[in-house]
C-alpha positions in Angstrom: -27.1 54.0 4.8 -27.3 50.3 6.0 -26.5 49.5 9.6 -27.2 47.2 12.3 -27.4 47.5 15.6 -25.1 44.5 17.0 -27.3 42.1 19.5 -29.9 45.0 -1.2 -26.3 44.5 -2.4 -25.6 47.5 -4.8 -25.0 46.8 -8.5 -21.4 48.6 -8.0 -19.4 50.4 -5.5 -18.0 54.2 -6.2 -15.9 56.0 -4.4 -16.4 59.4 -3.0 -13.9 61.9 -4.2 -10.0 61.0 -4.7 -10.0 57.3 -4.4 -12.0 56.8 -1.2 -14.4 54.7 -0.5 -17.7 55.4 -0.9 -18.7 52.5 2.6 -22.2 53.4 2.6 -22.6 51.9 -0.4 -19.7 49.4 -0.4 -21.0 47.9 3.0 -23.4 46.8 6.1 -22.1 49.0 8.8 -22.8 46.9 12.3 -22.9 49.4 14.9 -23.1 48.1 19.0 -24.6 51.5 19.7 -25.9 54.9 18.9 -26.3 58.2 19.7 -29.4 59.5 17.5 -28.2 63.2 17.8 -24.8 61.2 16.3 -25.9 58.5 13.7 -22.6 56.8 12.1 -23.7 57.8 9.1 -22.3 61.1 9.8 -18.5 59.5 10.0 -18.8 59.0 6.5 -18.9 62.6 5.4 -16.3 64.8 5.2 -16.0 68.5 6.0 -17.9 69.4 9.2 -20.1 66.7 10.0 -20.9 65.8 14.0 -19.0 62.5 13.4 -20.3 59.0 15.7 -21.6 58.8 18.8 -22.5 55.6 21.1 -25.7 56.0 23.0 -23.6 54.1 26.0 -20.4 54.8 28.0 -17.7 51.9 28.2 -16.0 49.9 24.8 -17.8 50.1 21.5 -17.2 48.4 17.8 -18.0 49.8 14.8 -18.4 46.7 12.2 -18.2 47.4 8.3 -19.0 44.0 6.5 -17.9 44.6 2.6 -20.5 42.5 0.3 -17.7 42.2 -1.9 -14.2 41.8 -0.9 -11.9 45.4 -0.7 -8.6 46.2 -1.3 -7.3 48.9 1.4 -4.7 50.9 1.3 -5.2 53.2 3.6 -7.0 53.8 6.6 -7.9 56.6 8.0 -9.3 57.5 11.6 -10.1 61.6 12.9 -11.3 61.5 17.0 -12.3 64.6 19.1 -12.5 65.3 22.6 -13.5 68.8 23.6 -15.2 68.5 27.3 -13.0 66.2 28.4 -9.3 64.7 29.5 -9.1 60.9 28.9 -7.1 58.3 27.9 -8.6 56.1 25.1 -7.6 52.9 23.2 -8.4 52.2 20.2 -8.1 48.7 18.1 -8.2 48.3 14.3 -8.7 44.4 12.8 -9.4 43.0 9.9 -11.0 39.8 8.5 -10.8 38.4 5.0 -13.3 35.3 5.6 -15.7 37.0 6.9 -14.6 37.8 11.0 -14.1 33.6 11.3 -10.6 35.0 12.1 -9.5 38.2 12.7 -5.3 40.2 12.5 -4.7 43.5 14.1 -3.4 46.5 12.1 -3.0 49.1 15.3 -3.9 49.4 19.0 -3.7 53.3 19.7 -3.6 54.8 22.9 -4.2 59.0 22.9 -4.6 61.5 25.3 -7.4 63.8 25.6 -6.5 67.5 27.1 -8.6 70.1 26.6 -8.2 72.3 25.5 -4.9 71.6 24.3 -5.0 68.6 22.8 -8.5 67.6 21.6 -7.5 66.1 17.8 -6.3 63.0 17.3 -5.5 62.4 13.5 -4.6 58.9 12.2 -4.0 57.7 8.9 -2.4 54.5 7.3 -0.1 53.1 4.7 -1.6 49.7 4.2 -1.6 47.2 1.3 -4.6 44.7 2.2 -6.7 42.9 -0.2 -10.3 40.6 0.3 -10.9 42.8 3.3 -14.0 41.1 4.1 -14.6 43.0 7.7 -13.1 45.5 9.1 -13.7 46.4 12.3 -13.0 49.0 15.1 -13.1 49.4 18.5 -13.3 51.6 20.6 -12.0 51.4 24.7 -13.3 55.5 25.4 -11.5 55.3 28.6 -9.0 53.2 29.8 -9.3 54.6 33.5 -12.8 53.5 33.8 -16.1 56.7 33.7 -19.6 56.9 32.0 -17.3 58.7 28.7 -19.0 57.9 25.3 -17.2 56.3 21.9 -16.5 58.4 19.0 -15.5 59.6 15.8 -15.4 62.0 14.1 -14.2 60.6 10.5 -13.5 57.1 9.3 -11.8 56.8 5.3 -11.1 53.9 3.3 -8.6 53.9 0.3 
């Protein structure tokens, strides 16, 4: 996993089953914070992985900087919160020019209310070509507090 905290290019880009992009091979991942027990690579695997969690509270950014421009047709996000009732907001945006300009795809809020509402699944069918950067900004609690941003799974096709 190539990643760097914000503050070798593969020869070919493969997929991981059924058309999903192998993000680990296709992009450098930039993150503002990372809990060492929940690293970002955990968000790119399917199954019962624990996903990514920020080391610090507050708004966090996950940025995928692609080695080669990508065509994206589907963006799938899964968030889970089993402990704290909170309202999360995320912004998903993309850039065709390395981040010089960004275009918003969606801005979404979700109310987690454990034990009843603990899982948010979002799937966006898009037609984006020449994507060089995909960025996800997560504000884990728009009301403030010490909640940490997290994502169970992030998949692209």
